PASEGU-711037 format. One record per residue (C-alpha): x, y, z. Coordinates in Angstrom, 1 decimal. Example, Ala and Ser with C-alpha at 12.3 -4.5 7.8 and 13.67 -1.06 7.14 Angstrom:
<<12.3, -4.5, 7.8>>;
<<13.7, -1.1, 7.1>>;
***
This chain:
<<27.6, 124.3, -77.4>>;
<<25.2, 121.3, -78.0>>;
<<27.2, 118.2, -79.2>>;
<<25.1, 117.7, -82.3>>;
<<26.2, 121.2, -83.3>>;
<<29.7, 120.7, -82.3>>;
<<30.1, 117.5, -84.4>>;
<<29.0, 119.3, -87.4>>;
<<30.8, 122.4, -87.1>>;
<<33.8, 120.6, -86.4>>;
<<33.2, 118.4, -89.3>>;
<<33.4, 115.2, -87.4>>;
<<30.2, 114.4, -88.8>>;
<<29.1, 115.9, -92.2>>;
<<25.4, 116.7, -91.4>>;
<<23.6, 117.9, -87.8>>;
<<20.7, 115.4, -88.7>>;
<<23.3, 112.4, -88.7>>;
<<25.0, 113.7, -85.6>>;
<<21.4, 113.9, -83.9>>;
<<20.7, 110.4, -84.9>>;
<<24.3, 109.2, -83.6>>;
<<23.4, 110.7, -80.3>>;
<<20.0, 109.3, -80.0>>;
<<21.4, 105.9, -81.1>>;
<<23.9, 105.9, -78.2>>;
<<27.1, 105.9, -80.5>>;
<<28.4, 109.1, -78.9>>;
<<29.6, 109.7, -75.3>>;
<<31.1, 112.7, -73.7>>;
<<33.7, 111.8, -70.7>>;
<<32.4, 108.2, -70.5>>;
<<28.7, 109.1, -70.3>>;
<<26.0, 108.7, -73.3>>;
<<25.3, 112.1, -75.0>>;
<<22.0, 113.2, -76.0>>;
<<21.8, 115.7, -78.8>>;
<<21.5, 118.7, -76.6>>;
<<24.3, 117.8, -74.1>>;
<<26.7, 120.7, -73.6>>;
<<30.2, 120.3, -74.7>>;
<<33.1, 122.6, -73.6>>;
<<36.9, 122.5, -74.1>>;
<<38.6, 119.9, -72.2>>;
<<35.7, 117.1, -72.9>>;
<<36.7, 113.9, -74.2>>;
<<34.1, 112.7, -76.9>>;
<<34.0, 109.2, -78.4>>;
<<32.1, 108.2, -81.5>>;
<<31.3, 104.8, -82.6>>;
<<30.2, 104.1, -86.4>>;
<<30.5, 100.0, -86.9>>;
<<33.6, 99.0, -86.0>>;
<<35.4, 102.4, -86.1>>;
<<35.9, 104.4, -82.9>>;
<<37.1, 107.8, -83.0>>;
<<38.1, 109.6, -79.7>>;
<<38.9, 113.3, -79.6>>;
<<39.5, 115.9, -77.0>>;
<<37.7, 119.4, -77.4>>;
<<40.1, 122.2, -77.6>>;
<<37.4, 125.1, -78.5>>;
<<33.8, 125.5, -79.4>>;
<<32.9, 128.3, -82.1>>;
<<29.8, 128.7, -83.9>>;
<<31.2, 129.5, -87.4>>;
<<34.6, 128.2, -88.7>>;
<<36.3, 127.5, -92.0>>;
<<37.3, 124.1, -93.0>>;
<<40.9, 124.7, -92.0>>;
<<39.9, 126.2, -88.5>>;
<<37.6, 123.2, -87.9>>;
<<40.7, 120.9, -87.7>>;
<<41.9, 123.4, -84.6>>;
<<38.7, 122.6, -82.8>>;
<<39.9, 119.2, -81.5>>;
<<42.9, 116.7, -81.1>>;
<<42.4, 113.1, -82.1>>;
<<43.5, 110.9, -79.1>>;
***
């Protein structure tokens, strides 16, 4: 699954356009490498998202196309 879509589906970022902009701005990394919007994500990857002074670091547990709000919390664990 693409990183921009994963961030939206998992509700780490509210909209896909914002996820796209974050990736293009170099604020998202996967396993220590800067991610482009089309970079693939798989279970086990470590994602870091920087917004201002905030750093969110999560481990991907699963990727699913459509999930409910409750299920979206089970797609990752916060590190």
